[in-house]
C-alpha positions in Angstrom: 205.0 62.7 25.4 208.1 63.2 23.4 210.5 66.1 23.7 209.1 67.8 20.6 205.7 68.4 22.2 206.8 69.1 25.8 208.1 72.5 24.9 205.0 74.1 23.5 202.9 72.6 26.4 205.1 74.2 29.0 204.9 77.5 27.0 201.3 77.5 27.3 201.4 76.9 31.1 203.7 79.8 31.5 201.7 81.9 29.4 198.6 81.2 31.7 200.6 81.9 34.8 201.9 85.1 33.5 198.5 86.3 32.2 197.2 85.5 35.8 199.9 87.4 37.5 199.4 90.4 35.2 195.7 90.4 35.9 196.3 90.2 39.7 198.8 93.1 39.3 196.4 95.2 37.4 193.5 94.6 39.8 195.7 95.3 42.9 194.9 98.6 44.6 197.6 99.6 47.1 196.1 100.1 50.6 198.0 103.0 52.2 198.0 102.9 56.1 198.5 106.4 57.4 201.0 106.3 60.3 201.9 109.3 62.7 205.5 109.5 63.5 206.9 111.8 66.2 210.4 112.3 67.6 211.8 112.5 71.1 212.6 116.2 71.9 214.2 115.6 75.5 214.4 112.9 78.0 214.2 113.3 81.9 214.0 110.9 84.7 210.9 108.9 83.8 209.4 111.3 81.2 209.9 112.3 77.7 208.8 115.3 75.6 207.7 114.4 72.0 206.8 116.4 69.0 205.2 115.5 65.8 202.0 113.6 67.0 199.2 116.1 66.5 196.3 113.6 66.8 197.6 111.7 69.9 194.9 111.2 72.7 195.3 111.6 76.5 196.7 108.4 78.1 197.4 106.9 74.7 200.2 104.3 74.6 203.3 105.4 72.5 206.1 103.1 71.4 209.7 103.9 71.6 212.8 102.2 70.2 213.9 99.0 71.9 210.2 98.0 72.8 209.9 100.7 75.3 206.5 102.4 75.9 205.0 105.5 77.5 201.7 107.2 78.3 200.7 110.5 76.7 200.1 112.7 79.8 200.4 116.4 78.8 198.6 116.7 75.4 199.6 120.3 74.3 199.4 122.0 71.0 203.1 121.7 70.0 204.6 119.1 72.4 203.5 116.0 74.4 204.5 115.3 77.8 205.0 111.3 78.0 205.4 109.2 81.1 207.8 106.4 80.3 207.1 102.8 81.6 210.4 101.3 80.8 214.1 101.8 80.8 214.2 105.5 80.0 217.9 105.8 80.2 218.2 103.9 76.9 216.4 106.6 75.0 217.8 109.7 73.5 216.7 113.0 71.7 215.8 112.3 68.1 214.4 108.8 68.6 211.4 107.8 66.6 207.9 107.6 68.4 204.9 105.7 67.1 201.3 106.0 68.1 199.8 102.6 69.2 196.0 103.6 69.1 195.0 102.3 72.5 195.3 103.2 76.1 197.4 101.2 78.5 196.1 97.8 79.4 196.9 94.7 81.4 196.2 90.9 80.8 193.5 89.5 83.1 192.1 86.1 83.8 192.5 82.9 85.7 195.9 82.2 84.6 197.2 85.1 86.7 196.4 83.5 89.9 199.8 82.4 91.7 202.0 84.5 89.3 204.0 87.7 90.1 203.8 90.3 87.4 204.5 94.0 86.7 201.8 96.6 86.1 202.0 96.0 82.4 201.6 92.3 82.7 205.1 91.1 82.1 206.1 88.1 84.3 208.7 88.5 87.1 208.5 85.0 88.6 210.5 83.1 85.9 207.5 81.0 84.9 207.2 82.1 81.4 205.0 84.8 79.8 201.4 85.3 80.9 198.6 84.7 78.6 197.6 88.1 77.2 194.5 87.0 75.2 192.2 89.0 77.4 193.3 92.5 78.5 191.5 95.3 80.2 192.3 99.0 80.5 194.1 99.9 83.7 191.9 103.1 84.0 188.1 102.1 83.9 185.1 103.8 85.1 183.7 102.8 88.7 180.5 100.8 88.8 177.4 102.8 88.5 175.6 103.6 91.9 172.4 101.6 90.8 174.5 98.5 90.2 175.8 98.5 93.7 174.5 96.5 96.7 174.9 97.3 100.4 177.8 95.7 102.2 176.3 92.8 104.2 179.0 90.1 104.2 181.9 90.2 106.6 185.6 89.9 105.5 187.1 88.0 108.3 190.8 89.1 108.8 191.6 86.4 111.5 192.7 89.3 113.7 190.7 89.3 116.8 190.9 93.2 117.4 189.8 93.9 113.9 187.0 91.2 113.4 185.6 92.2 116.9 186.0 96.0 117.3 186.7 97.3 113.6 184.8 94.8 111.2 185.4 94.9 107.6 182.8 94.0 105.0 183.2 92.7 101.6 183.0 95.5 99.2 184.4 98.1 101.8 187.5 100.4 101.6 189.3 100.3 104.9 192.4 102.3 105.3 195.4 101.0 107.3 197.7 103.8 108.4 200.6 104.4 110.8 204.3 105.3 111.1 206.7 103.2 109.4 207.7 99.8 111.0 204.3 99.6 112.9 203.0 96.4 111.2 200.8 97.7 108.5 201.9 95.2 105.9 201.7 92.4 108.6 197.9 93.0 109.0 197.3 93.1 105.3 199.2 89.7 104.9 197.4 88.2 108.0 194.1 89.1 106.2 195.3 87.4 103.0 196.4 84.2 104.8 193.0 84.1 106.5 191.2 84.0 103.1 192.2 80.3 102.6 189.1 78.3 102.0 186.9 81.4 102.3 186.3 81.7 98.5 188.1 85.1 98.4 190.7 85.9 95.8 193.6 88.2 96.6 195.6 90.8 94.7 198.6 92.2 96.4 200.2 95.4 94.9 203.6 96.3 96.0 204.2 100.1 94.9 207.7 101.2 95.1 208.7 98.8 97.8 212.4 97.6 98.4 213.2 94.3 96.5 214.0 92.6 99.8 210.7 93.4 101.4 208.8 92.3 98.3 210.7 89.2 98.3 209.9 88.5 101.8 206.3 89.1 101.3 206.2 86.7 98.3 208.2 84.0 100.2 205.6 84.2 103.1 202.7 83.9 100.7 204.2 80.9 99.0 205.3 79.3 102.3 201.8 79.7 103.8 200.1 78.3 100.7 198.4 81.6 100.1 200.0 82.3 96.5 197.5 79.6 95.3 194.7 82.1 95.4 196.8 85.5 95.1 198.0 87.7 92.2 201.1 89.8 93.2 201.6 93.0 91.1 205.0 94.4 91.8 206.9 97.8 91.3 210.3 98.1 93.1 211.9 101.4 94.4 214.3 101.5 91.3 211.5 101.2 88.7 210.4 104.1 86.7 207.9 106.3 88.4 205.4 105.8 85.5 205.1 102.0 86.6 204.5 103.0 90.3 201.8 105.3 89.0 199.9 102.7 87.2 200.4 99.8 89.5 197.2 100.1 91.6 195.1 100.7 88.7 196.5 97.6 86.9 195.8 95.7 90.1 192.3 96.9 90.3 191.5 96.0 86.8 192.8 92.4 87.4 190.6 92.3 90.7 187.6 93.7 88.6 187.8 90.9 86.1 187.1 88.4 88.8 184.5 90.5 90.6 182.6 90.7 87.4 182.5 86.9 87.3 180.8 86.9 90.6 183.6 86.3 92.8 184.8 88.0 96.0 188.2 89.8 95.6 190.5 91.6 98.2 193.1 94.2 96.9 195.9 95.4 99.1 197.7 98.6 98.0 201.0 98.7 99.8 201.3 101.6 99.8 199.7 104.8 98.4 202.2 107.0 99.9 204.7 105.8 97.4 202.0 106.2 94.8 201.5 109.9 95.7 205.1 110.6 95.6 205.6 109.0 92.2 202.6 111.0 90.8 204.3 114.2 92.4 207.6 113.5 90.9 205.9 113.0 87.4 203.9 116.1 87.8 206.7 118.3 88.8 208.9 116.8 85.9 206.1 117.6 83.4 206.0 121.3 85.0 202.3 120.9 86.2 201.5 123.7 88.8 202.4 122.4 92.4 199.9 122.8 95.3 200.2 122.0 99.0 203.4 119.9 99.9 204.3 120.3 96.2 201.6 117.8 95.3 199.6 118.6 92.2 196.0 119.8 92.5 194.5 116.4 91.3 196.3 114.4 93.9 192.8 113.8 95.7 191.2 112.7 92.4 193.8 110.0 91.4 193.0 108.1 94.8 189.4 108.7 94.8 188.8 107.3 91.3 191.0 104.4 92.3 189.1 103.3 95.4 185.7 104.3 94.2 186.0 101.1 91.9 185.9 98.9 95.3 182.3 97.9 95.8 179.8 95.2 96.1 177.7 94.3 93.0 173.9 93.6 93.0 172.9 89.9 92.4 171.6 90.9 88.8 175.2 92.0 88.0 176.8 88.8 89.5 176.9 89.6 93.1 180.8 89.8 93.1 182.6 92.3 95.6 185.9 94.1 95.6 187.2 95.0 99.0 190.2 97.5 99.1 192.9 97.8 101.9 195.0 100.8 101.0 198.1 101.4 103.2 199.4 104.7 104.0 202.5 105.7 106.0 202.2 108.7 108.4 205.2 110.6 109.9 205.5 111.3 113.6 202.0 110.0 114.0 200.4 112.9 112.0 197.1 111.7 110.8 196.1 115.1 109.8 198.8 115.5 107.0 197.7 116.0 103.5 197.7 112.6 102.0 196.4 110.8 105.2 193.5 113.1 105.5 192.7 112.7 101.7 192.5 108.9 102.1 190.7 108.9 105.4 187.9 111.1 103.7 187.8 108.7 100.6 187.7 105.5 102.6 185.0 103.9 104.7 187.0 103.7 107.9 190.6 103.4 109.0 192.8 101.1 111.3 195.5 103.2 112.9 198.6 101.5 114.2 200.2 103.4 117.1 204.0 103.3 117.6 203.5 103.8 121.4 201.6 100.4 121.5 204.1 98.8 119.3 207.0 99.8 121.5 205.1 98.3 124.4 204.8 95.0 122.8 201.0 95.2 122.3 200.8 93.7 118.7 199.0 94.2 116.4 199.4 97.8 117.5 195.9 98.8 116.7 194.8 101.9 118.4 191.1 101.2 119.1 190.2 104.8 119.8 191.5 106.3 116.6 190.3 103.3 114.4 186.8 103.0 113.1 184.7 101.1 110.5 182.0 103.0 109.2 180.2 100.2 107.2 181.6 96.9 108.4 179.4 97.0 111.6 176.5 96.2 109.4 178.2 93.2 107.9 179.4 91.8 111.2 178.2 88.6 112.3 175.4 88.6 114.9 177.4 86.4 117.1 180.3 88.9 117.1 178.0 91.8 118.0 176.6 89.7 120.8 180.1 89.0 122.4 182.0 92.2 121.4 179.1 94.8 121.8 180.5 96.3 125.1 184.1 95.5 124.5 185.2 98.7 122.8 183.7 100.9 125.4 185.2 98.9 128.4 188.7 99.0 126.6 188.3 102.7 126.1 187.3 103.4 129.7 190.3 101.1 130.8 192.8 103.1 128.7 191.6 106.4 130.4 191.7 104.9 133.9 195.1 103.3 133.2 196.5 106.8 132.2 194.8 108.4 135.3 196.2 105.7 137.7 199.8 106.7 136.6 199.6 109.7 138.6 199.5 107.6 141.8 195.9 108.3 142.9 194.3 106.1 145.5 191.8 103.9 143.4 188.6 102.4 144.8 187.8 98.5 144.5 185.5 99.0 141.3 188.0 101.1 139.4 190.9 98.5 140.2 188.7 95.9 139.0 187.9 97.8 135.8 191.7 98.2 135.2 192.5 94.6 135.7 189.6 93.6 133.4 191.0 95.9 130.8 194.5 94.4 131.1 193.0 91.1 130.2 191.2 92.5 127.4 194.4 93.9 126.0 196.2 90.7 126.7 193.5 88.6 124.9 193.5 91.2 121.9 197.3 90.5 121.3 198.1 88.1 118.5 201.3 86.9 116.9 202.0 87.7 113.4 200.9 85.2 110.6 198.5 83.3 113.0 195.0 84.1 112.0 192.4 82.9 114.5 189.2 81.1 113.3 185.7 82.4 113.9 184.7 79.8 116.6 187.9 80.4 118.6 187.5 84.2 118.4 183.9 83.9 119.7 184.9 81.6 122.5 187.6 83.9 123.7 185.5 87.1 123.4 182.5 85.6 125.2 184.7 84.3 127.9 186.3 87.7 128.1 183.0 89.6 128.2 181.7 87.3 131.0 184.8 87.8 133.1 186.0 84.4 133.2 189.6 85.5 132.5 189.6 88.0 135.5 190.8 85.5 138.1 193.7 84.3 135.7 197.0 85.9 136.7 198.2 88.3 134.1 201.4 86.5 133.5 199.4 83.4 132.4 196.9 85.3 130.2 198.7 84.3 126.7 198.7 80.7 127.8 195.1 80.8 129.1 193.8 82.5 125.8 195.6 79.8 123.7 193.9 77.1 125.7 190.4 78.7 125.3 191.1 79.1 121.6 192.1 75.5 121.2 189.1 74.2 123.2 186.8 76.0 120.6 187.0 72.8 118.5 185.1 71.0 121.3 182.1 73.3 120.9 179.0 71.3 119.6 179.0 71.4 115.7 175.4 72.7 115.8 176.3 75.9 118.0 179.5 76.4 115.7 177.4 76.4 112.6 175.2 79.0 114.0 178.1 81.5 114.5 178.1 82.4 110.7 174.2 82.9 110.7 172.3 86.2 110.9 170.6 85.1 114.2 171.8 86.2 117.5 173.4 83.7 119.8 170.6 81.8 121.9 171.0 81.5 125.7 171.7 77.8 125.4 174.4 78.5 122.7 176.2 81.0 125.1 175.9 78.5 127.9 177.5 75.9 125.7 180.4 78.1 124.7 181.0 79.3 128.2 181.1 75.7 129.5 183.8 74.8 127.1 185.7 77.9 128.1 185.5 77.4 131.7 186.7 73.9 131.5 189.7 75.2 129.4 190.5 77.7 132.1 190.1 75.5 135.0 194.0 74.8 135.2 194.8 78.4 135.4 192.4 79.4 138.2 194.2 77.6 141.0 197.5 79.5 140.5 199.0 82.4 142.2 200.5 85.3 140.3 203.9 83.5 139.8 202.1 80.7 138.0 202.9 78.0 140.6 199.9 76.0 142.0 198.7 77.5 145.4 
């Protein structure tokens, strides 16, 4: 094509292009997207007051400048009270606020296992962002009553005093309470460590804890290999109170995802005392009416709707379970205070840790008399019921007699025997931290204890003798060990086999005097 004909050809091409653009422009109808924009009226510690959003819904997420978010909490006619979830000190009056059109949610899924995140799903472990393709609201309705199944499977904690006397079932809500520094978190961590190879996933939720304490817990989980089946949700003491408020709900939504897949999940809330205080702080800043101890009137409801989500599903619903271990801190051993009594009435039992026992070196410092499990007894293994049936009564009688004997009264031979037997019960129930005991070892120790095999052992050698019996449990015939997990009671020949192994293990300790030297 020569130059003379190229010009008209290009002209025709341009004409067609321009004609197409003109047709597209004429056919285009602008799609206007309405957008509600408000503004910040005032900022306080963790909350903001916003105006100009008349259509906002309760607990709807609002976006602030700098990728900061908040939750609409007080929805009034002219002003909205917003709980902030980020660095609220970066905001100021007059900042623009946008509606997001959804409630606060959290990423869920298999990719969270082994990760450390905050309640909004932001990674805190330096391993990169988490996959947010599947998200669930942090606030979800509890499972319907007709979709729940009875608690029939035990959740083994690996702690002898709990598994034997205060058993926990899968799907139960068992409160752990006691004064500060009595070992509450240690019991929860021991329970998590014992879930290895038990097909139980764990979610540990730290609410308003010190950074050093959280780092210590995570290091323990990583060192013991428990992080491989655990999700850690963290808010620290210097985080906004809004994050502490949504933390347990986020952890529960993560756990519910796995429960709905038919898996067994354990959730630890450490602790709900900080959660209640964070909610009280937010409520007072939002000028909600205070009640007893300045807590708002719905303080009971925020915990009841959280713990009601723990359950066991019927087989038709997948058969998964969510077991909750909330932790509460008491002051001066006052379990009748406002928040402890609320939680005791919501949960299915409590494990009370006594400062007196802790100071005496009885660890774990579980006060058997004040502790109870209202559901777990139905889930306890039949072998446990057979060997630990009278143990709680014998231990309670011993504690009463021991208190009486301190007055210097003359005691008859039977009473002295009861006291000596009780001291050996207490010695056997002691257990070091982070050393869960497997089921066969527990049953061997408890059966030997119930049959009085430890009574001739000098008290000074009891820890050594108890460890010897626990180690010898590996010599129990495989057929007998397999029946420990069944629903059938121990047969006479099974008991005889276990007692024979225990007697052989205790033989070196029976020929020694109280100093531990051979007689």
